[in-house]
N, C-alpha and C positions, 0 to 999 in steps of 0.2 A: 753519202751525200752530206755536204756541209752547207749550212745556211747562214748567211751574213746579212743582217738588217742594218741599214745605215739611216739613222734618224737625222734629217737635215732641216735647215731653215733657209729661206731664200736670202741671198746677199751675204751668206756666211763664207768667209775666206777659208776657214779650216775645213768646211764641208767640200769646197771646190778642190782643195788639196787632197782630201781623203778620197774623193772620186778619182782623181788622177792616179793616186797610189793603187787603188783597186784595179784600174785599167792596166797598169803596169804589171801587176802580179797575176792577173786573171789567166794568162796563158799557162802559167805554172800550176794552176789549180783548176783544171777543167771541171772538176766535180763540185766546185763552189757555186752555189746559187746566191746571187746578190739581189736584194730587194731594197729599194730606196723608199723611205717613208717620210713624208712631210710632217714636221712636228705640229703644224697648225691644224692638221686633220683630226677627226675624232680618234682614228686609230693611233695617230702620232701622240696625241694627248694621253691616251690610255697607256701607251708604252712608256712615255716619260714618267708617269706615276709608278708603273709596275717596276721599272728598272732604276728609278731614282736618278734619272739623267738630269744634270744641272747645267751642262753646257754642250753646245753642238760642235761637231756631230757626235751622236751616241752610236757606238758600234756594238752590236749584239751578235754573238756567234753561238749558234745552236741554243738559243734561248738563255744565254748567259751574258751579262754585261762585260765587254772586253775593255772598252775605253770610252772616254768622253773628252771633248775638247780636241786638241791636236792629236793626230794619229801617227804613231811611230811605225814606220814601214818595217824595220828590222824585227820589232817585237811581234807585229802582225804576222809576218812570214813564219817566224818561229812558232807561234801559236797554231797556225794552219798546218805547218809541217807535223806538229805533234798530234794533230787530229786525223791525219791521213790514214 
């Protein structure tokens, strides 16, 4: 099981793009559990501090910060393939 947490904020263009990318790749990774966390919630604030996320979206894979800001689809697929 792989877990991806997506730290998002409302009205964020990069966040919308990241969600679109995740929808596109989801069929290739049925074992991937995706959880969206709003940065403004208590949980979101805690994660921002823990992972030192400075720009949205923050992408955390299996408890490790993968990226922040724009999400690179090719790099994400490569990372998930390596975890299979």
